[in-house]
C-alpha positions as CSV (number, residue, x, y, z in Angstrom):
1,X,43.3,138.5,111.7
2,X,45.3,137.7,108.4
3,X,47.7,134.6,108.5
4,X,49.4,133.4,105.3
5,X,51.0,129.9,105.6
6,X,52.6,128.3,102.5
7,X,53.4,124.5,101.7
8,X,56.1,122.7,104.1
9,X,57.0,119.6,105.8
10,X,55.8,119.1,109.3
11,X,56.7,116.3,111.9
12,X,53.5,113.9,111.8
13,X,55.9,112.0,114.7
14,X,59.3,112.3,116.0
15,X,61.7,111.8,112.9
16,X,58.6,111.7,110.4
17,X,57.9,114.1,108.0
18,X,55.2,114.7,105.5
19,X,54.0,117.5,103.4
20,X,51.1,119.7,104.3
21,X,48.7,121.5,102.3
22,X,48.3,125.6,103.2
23,X,46.5,125.9,106.3
24,X,42.8,127.3,106.3
25,X,42.9,130.7,107.7
26,X,41.0,129.4,111.2
27,X,43.3,126.8,111.7
28,X,46.3,129.2,111.6
29,X,44.4,131.7,113.8
30,X,43.7,129.2,116.4
31,X,47.3,127.5,116.5
32,X,48.8,131.3,116.8
33,X,46.3,131.9,119.8
34,X,47.5,128.4,121.1
35,X,51.1,129.2,120.8
36,X,51.0,132.7,122.5
37,X,49.2,131.1,125.7
38,X,51.9,128.1,125.4
39,X,54.8,130.8,125.2
40,X,53.3,133.0,128.2
41,X,53.2,129.6,129.6
42,X,56.7,128.6,129.5
43,X,57.7,132.3,130.6
44,X,56.5,131.1,133.8
45,X,58.0,127.9,134.1
46,X,54.7,125.6,133.3
47,X,56.0,122.4,131.7
48,X,52.4,120.8,130.5
49,X,49.5,122.3,129.8
50,X,45.9,120.5,129.0
51,X,43.8,121.0,126.4
52,X,40.9,122.4,128.9
53,X,43.8,125.0,130.1
54,X,44.4,126.0,126.6
55,X,40.7,126.4,126.3
56,X,40.3,128.7,129.3
57,X,42.8,131.1,127.8
58,X,41.8,130.8,124.6
59,X,37.9,130.4,124.5
60,X,38.3,127.9,121.9
61,X,36.6,124.6,122.6
62,X,38.8,121.9,123.9
63,X,37.5,119.6,121.8
64,X,38.4,122.1,118.9
65,X,42.0,122.2,120.5
66,X,42.4,118.6,120.3
67,X,41.2,118.5,116.8
68,X,43.3,120.8,115.4
69,X,46.6,119.5,117.3
70,X,46.0,115.6,116.5
71,X,46.0,116.6,112.5
72,X,49.8,117.0,113.0
73,X,50.5,114.2,114.9
74,X,50.4,113.0,118.5
75,X,51.7,115.6,121.0
76,X,49.5,115.1,124.3
77,X,49.2,112.3,126.6
78,X,45.5,111.2,128.3
79,X,45.7,112.7,131.8
80,X,48.8,114.9,131.5
81,X,48.3,117.2,128.7
82,X,51.0,118.8,126.5
83,X,54.8,119.3,126.8
84,X,54.4,122.8,126.9
85,X,58.2,123.1,125.4
86,X,57.4,120.6,122.5
87,X,54.5,121.8,121.8
88,X,55.9,125.4,121.1
89,X,58.5,124.0,119.1
90,X,56.1,121.9,116.8
91,X,53.3,124.7,116.3
92,X,56.1,127.2,115.5
93,X,57.2,124.2,112.7
94,X,53.6,124.1,111.7
95,X,53.3,127.9,111.1
96,X,57.0,128.2,109.4
97,X,57.7,130.3,112.0
98,X,61.1,128.8,113.3
99,X,64.0,131.0,113.4
100,X,64.8,134.4,113.7
101,X,62.7,137.3,112.0
102,X,63.6,140.8,111.2
103,X,61.3,143.5,111.7
104,X,61.7,147.4,110.9
105,X,59.2,149.8,113.2
106,X,57.9,152.9,111.8
107,X,57.1,155.2,114.6
108,X,59.3,156.7,117.4
109,X,56.1,157.8,119.6
110,X,55.1,156.5,122.8
111,X,53.6,153.5,121.1
112,X,56.6,152.8,118.4
113,X,58.7,152.9,122.0
114,X,56.3,150.6,123.9
115,X,56.5,148.0,121.1
116,X,60.4,148.2,120.4
117,X,61.4,147.9,124.2
118,X,58.8,144.8,125.3
119,X,58.8,141.1,124.8
120,X,55.9,140.8,122.5
121,X,57.5,140.0,119.2
122,X,60.9,138.8,120.7
123,X,59.2,135.8,122.3
124,X,57.8,134.7,119.3
125,X,61.3,134.8,117.2
126,X,61.0,138.4,115.8
127,X,63.6,140.8,116.4
128,X,62.9,144.7,115.9
129,X,66.5,145.8,114.3
130,X,65.6,149.0,113.1
131,X,63.6,151.9,114.1
132,X,62.5,155.0,111.6
133,X,60.7,157.9,112.0
134,X,60.0,161.0,109.5
135,X,60.3,163.6,112.5
136,X,63.8,165.3,112.5
137,X,63.6,165.9,116.2
138,X,63.3,162.1,116.9
139,X,66.0,160.9,114.6
140,X,69.0,160.0,116.9
141,X,67.5,159.6,119.9
142,X,67.9,156.2,121.4
143,X,64.7,153.4,121.9
144,X,66.5,150.8,123.8
145,X,69.7,149.7,121.8
146,X,68.6,151.1,118.7
147,X,68.7,154.1,116.9
148,X,66.4,156.1,115.4
149,X,66.9,156.6,111.7
150,X,65.0,158.8,109.1
151,X,62.5,157.3,107.0
152,X,64.9,158.0,104.3
153,X,66.9,155.7,104.9
154,X,64.6,152.5,104.9
155,X,65.4,151.1,101.3
156,X,69.2,150.7,102.6
157,X,68.6,149.3,106.0
158,X,65.8,146.6,104.8
159,X,68.0,145.2,102.1
160,X,71.0,145.1,104.3
161,X,68.8,143.3,107.3
162,X,67.0,141.2,105.0
163,X,64.0,143.0,106.6
164,X,60.6,141.3,105.1
165,X,58.1,142.2,108.1
166,X,57.2,146.4,109.1
167,X,55.6,147.4,111.8
168,X,53.8,150.6,111.6
169,X,52.7,152.8,114.9
170,X,52.1,156.0,112.6
171,X,49.5,158.1,112.7
172,X,46.6,157.3,110.0
173,X,47.5,160.0,107.4
174,X,50.7,158.6,106.9
175,X,50.5,155.0,107.1
176,X,49.2,154.8,103.0
177,X,52.4,156.7,101.9
178,X,54.4,155.0,103.8
179,X,53.2,151.4,103.1
180,X,54.0,152.5,99.6
181,X,57.6,153.2,100.3
182,X,58.0,150.1,101.6
183,X,56.4,147.8,99.3
184,X,58.9,149.2,96.8
185,X,61.7,148.3,99.3
186,X,60.4,145.1,99.1
187,X,58.7,144.3,102.5
188,X,56.3,141.9,102.1
189,X,54.3,142.0,105.5
190,X,52.7,144.9,107.1
191,X,51.6,144.9,110.8
192,X,49.2,148.3,111.0
193,X,48.5,149.7,114.3
194,X,46.8,152.9,112.9
195,X,43.1,152.4,111.5
196,X,44.0,153.6,108.0
197,X,42.8,150.9,105.3
198,X,45.8,150.4,103.3
199,X,45.9,149.2,99.5
200,X,48.8,147.3,98.7
201,X,49.2,144.8,95.8
202,X,48.3,141.3,96.7
203,X,51.4,139.8,97.4
204,X,51.9,141.9,100.3
205,X,50.3,140.8,103.5
206,X,48.4,143.7,106.0
207,X,47.6,142.8,109.3
208,X,45.5,145.5,111.1
209,X,45.4,145.6,114.9
210,X,42.6,147.4,116.7
211,X,42.0,147.3,120.2
212,X,38.4,149.1,119.8
213,X,37.9,145.8,117.4
214,X,38.9,143.6,120.4
215,X,36.8,145.0,122.8
216,X,33.9,144.8,120.5
217,X,34.7,141.0,120.1
218,X,34.7,140.7,124.0
219,X,32.0,142.6,124.6
220,X,30.0,140.6,122.1
221,X,30.4,137.3,123.9
222,X,29.8,139.1,127.1
223,X,26.4,140.6,126.3
224,X,25.5,137.0,124.6
């Protein structure tokens, strides 16, 4: 995984702000995993959660979880656990993901449609505001409430919607040329669902999501 978290001010205790340094890759990755579990727990109405429950879902040692969270303030109570709603809010502040962030989705095929119509991003404050495809036969079709636009419109829409994140659900052969156009249009984060190795300037972050890699990771721990 690839996460970049900048300097900011976070709540050490209610009403007390303190400056924090850039998070390490490991801490940012683990906090993101905690947030994923907490978000789902909140959706099913769970009000509190223990470090052991978080450990069971994230496969991160409960001691490590408590250490990660205690570095930012006193969030939990012994014997009670963490308040889910409060911890979601605090971790989003720490990761600087509070608020709404607009996404452009590229690829109106089966994968793109599944992404655009799911809550996978919306649950974390990301909103797909535009869907693009280079296939003329798909342009004008509706995916949820959004019409499919042609890729040629990307620069105008990215500027109008203040988009800094693009999700690529396109064939590998098309990914590099598309990422070049996105960089030129001002996109700073590319979430890549293809297996293409994308070359981008250092100020642009690429995260490539591969189900095969995730399965290899899971298989390793099963076999060992």
